PyMOL commands that place a pseudoatom at each C-alpha (Angstrom):
pseudoatom trace, name=CA, resn=MET, resi=1, chain=A, elem=C, hetatm=0, pos=[67.332, 175.667, 219.745]
pseudoatom trace, name=CA, resn=ALA, resi=2, chain=A, elem=C, hetatm=0, pos=[68.668, 175.997, 216.256]
pseudoatom trace, name=CA, resn=SER, resi=3, chain=A, elem=C, hetatm=0, pos=[66.620, 174.812, 213.297]
pseudoatom trace, name=CA, resn=ASP, resi=4, chain=A, elem=C, hetatm=0, pos=[68.398, 173.466, 210.087]
pseudoatom trace, name=CA, resn=TRP, resi=5, chain=A, elem=C, hetatm=0, pos=[67.136, 176.010, 207.718]
pseudoatom trace, name=CA, resn=ARG, resi=6, chain=A, elem=C, hetatm=0, pos=[67.337, 173.903, 204.550]
pseudoatom trace, name=CA, resn=LYS, resi=7, chain=A, elem=C, hetatm=0, pos=[64.552, 171.406, 206.423]
pseudoatom trace, name=CA, resn=VAL, resi=8, chain=A, elem=C, hetatm=0, pos=[62.172, 174.364, 206.959]
pseudoatom trace, name=CA, resn=ALA, resi=9, chain=A, elem=C, hetatm=0, pos=[62.952, 175.668, 203.460]
pseudoatom trace, name=CA, resn=LEU, resi=10, chain=A, elem=C, hetatm=0, pos=[61.868, 172.314, 201.658]
pseudoatom trace, name=CA, resn=GLY, resi=11, chain=A, elem=C, hetatm=0, pos=[59.024, 171.729, 203.947]
pseudoatom trace, name=CA, resn=VAL, resi=12, chain=A, elem=C, hetatm=0, pos=[57.398, 175.017, 203.594]
pseudoatom trace, name=CA, resn=LEU, resi=13, chain=A, elem=C, hetatm=0, pos=[58.097, 174.738, 199.451]
pseudoatom trace, name=CA, resn=LEU, resi=14, chain=A, elem=C, hetatm=0, pos=[56.354, 171.300, 199.711]
pseudoatom trace, name=CA, resn=LEU, resi=15, chain=A, elem=C, hetatm=0, pos=[53.168, 172.217, 201.779]
pseudoatom trace, name=CA, resn=ALA, resi=16, chain=A, elem=C, hetatm=0, pos=[52.987, 175.513, 199.497]
pseudoatom trace, name=CA, resn=VAL, resi=17, chain=A, elem=C, hetatm=0, pos=[52.940, 173.511, 196.329]
pseudoatom trace, name=CA, resn=SER, resi=18, chain=A, elem=C, hetatm=0, pos=[51.279, 170.503, 197.357]
pseudoatom trace, name=CA, resn=SER, resi=19, chain=A, elem=C, hetatm=0, pos=[48.331, 172.824, 198.816]
pseudoatom trace, name=CA, resn=VAL, resi=20, chain=A, elem=C, hetatm=0, pos=[48.392, 174.847, 195.384]
pseudoatom trace, name=CA, resn=VAL, resi=21, chain=A, elem=C, hetatm=0, pos=[47.845, 171.742, 193.317]
pseudoatom trace, name=CA, resn=VAL, resi=22, chain=A, elem=C, hetatm=0, pos=[45.100, 170.263, 195.753]
pseudoatom trace, name=CA, resn=VAL, resi=23, chain=A, elem=C, hetatm=0, pos=[43.296, 173.724, 196.085]
pseudoatom trace, name=CA, resn=GLY, resi=24, chain=A, elem=C, hetatm=0, pos=[44.163, 174.572, 192.483]
pseudoatom trace, name=CA, resn=TYR, resi=25, chain=A, elem=C, hetatm=0, pos=[42.081, 171.356, 191.082]
pseudoatom trace, name=CA, resn=GLY, resi=26, chain=A, elem=C, hetatm=0, pos=[39.212, 171.649, 193.923]
pseudoatom trace, name=CA, resn=LEU, resi=27, chain=A, elem=C, hetatm=0, pos=[38.609, 175.198, 192.321]
pseudoatom trace, name=CA, resn=LYS, resi=28, chain=A, elem=C, hetatm=0, pos=[38.048, 173.880, 188.571]
pseudoatom trace, name=CA, resn=ASN, resi=29, chain=A, elem=C, hetatm=0, pos=[34.623, 172.495, 189.803]
pseudoatom trace, name=CA, resn=GLY, resi=30, chain=A, elem=C, hetatm=0, pos=[35.372, 168.704, 188.708]
pseudoatom trace, name=CA, resn=PRO, resi=31, chain=A, elem=C, hetatm=0, pos=[36.954, 165.754, 190.102]
pseudoatom trace, name=CA, resn=ILE, resi=32, chain=A, elem=C, hetatm=0, pos=[40.687, 165.751, 191.701]
pseudoatom trace, name=CA, resn=PRO, resi=33, chain=A, elem=C, hetatm=0, pos=[42.561, 162.949, 189.700]
pseudoatom trace, name=CA, resn=PRO, resi=34, chain=A, elem=C, hetatm=0, pos=[43.826, 160.525, 192.089]
pseudoatom trace, name=CA, resn=VAL, resi=35, chain=A, elem=C, hetatm=0, pos=[47.552, 161.108, 191.005]
pseudoatom trace, name=CA, resn=ALA, resi=36, chain=A, elem=C, hetatm=0, pos=[47.204, 164.559, 191.858]
pseudoatom trace, name=CA, resn=ALA, resi=37, chain=A, elem=C, hetatm=0, pos=[45.705, 164.075, 195.281]
pseudoatom trace, name=CA, resn=ALA, resi=38, chain=A, elem=C, hetatm=0, pos=[47.817, 161.571, 195.988]
pseudoatom trace, name=CA, resn=ALA, resi=39, chain=A, elem=C, hetatm=0, pos=[50.757, 163.564, 195.062]
pseudoatom trace, name=CA, resn=GLY, resi=40, chain=A, elem=C, hetatm=0, pos=[49.386, 166.839, 197.283]
pseudoatom trace, name=CA, resn=ALA, resi=41, chain=A, elem=C, hetatm=0, pos=[48.672, 164.420, 200.371]
pseudoatom trace, name=CA, resn=ILE, resi=42, chain=A, elem=C, hetatm=0, pos=[52.602, 162.898, 200.223]
pseudoatom trace, name=CA, resn=GLY, resi=43, chain=A, elem=C, hetatm=0, pos=[53.668, 166.678, 199.730]
pseudoatom trace, name=CA, resn=VAL, resi=44, chain=A, elem=C, hetatm=0, pos=[51.645, 168.065, 202.739]
pseudoatom trace, name=CA, resn=VAL, resi=45, chain=A, elem=C, hetatm=0, pos=[52.899, 164.936, 205.289]
pseudoatom trace, name=CA, resn=ALA, resi=46, chain=A, elem=C, hetatm=0, pos=[56.459, 165.271, 203.744]
pseudoatom trace, name=CA, resn=GLY, resi=47, chain=A, elem=C, hetatm=0, pos=[56.414, 168.853, 204.169]
pseudoatom trace, name=CA, resn=THR, resi=48, chain=A, elem=C, hetatm=0, pos=[55.109, 168.510, 207.822]
pseudoatom trace, name=CA, resn=LEU, resi=49, chain=A, elem=C, hetatm=0, pos=[57.360, 165.786, 208.816]
pseudoatom trace, name=CA, resn=LEU, resi=50, chain=A, elem=C, hetatm=0, pos=[60.451, 167.863, 207.288]
pseudoatom trace, name=CA, resn=LEU, resi=51, chain=A, elem=C, hetatm=0, pos=[59.146, 170.934, 209.579]
pseudoatom trace, name=CA, resn=GLY, resi=52, chain=A, elem=C, hetatm=0, pos=[58.548, 168.965, 212.628]
pseudoatom trace, name=CA, resn=LEU, resi=53, chain=A, elem=C, hetatm=0, pos=[61.954, 167.471, 212.666]
pseudoatom trace, name=CA, resn=SER, resi=54, chain=A, elem=C, hetatm=0, pos=[64.049, 170.702, 211.816]
pseudoatom trace, name=CA, resn=GLU, resi=55, chain=A, elem=C, hetatm=0, pos=[64.963, 171.207, 215.229]
pseudoatom trace, name=CA, resn=GLU, resi=56, chain=A, elem=C, hetatm=0, pos=[68.434, 169.713, 216.538]
pseudoatom trace, name=CA, resn=GLY, resi=57, chain=A, elem=C, hetatm=0, pos=[67.902, 166.662, 218.148]
pseudoatom trace, name=CA, resn=ALA, resi=58, chain=A, elem=C, hetatm=0, pos=[63.824, 166.292, 217.260]
pseudoatom trace, name=CA, resn=SER, resi=59, chain=A, elem=C, hetatm=0, pos=[62.761, 162.714, 217.032]
pseudoatom trace, name=CA, resn=VAL, resi=60, chain=A, elem=C, hetatm=0, pos=[59.607, 160.968, 215.749]
for i in range(1, 60): cmd.bond("trace and resi %d" % i, "trace and resi %d" % (i + 1))
show_as sticks, trace
zoom trace
């Protein structure tokens, strides 16, 4: 099956940026601000959803 390359690219980008945000704050040996934690979690969820739905005919 072919996959939608735009969904894959956006999903990978969201996962990468969100992971950098969460890990970056975690390495600073301080608490993660709630806004950054929420944005990182939403980015990971959205990226995973986009990658999961990138195949033709895929549904939730």
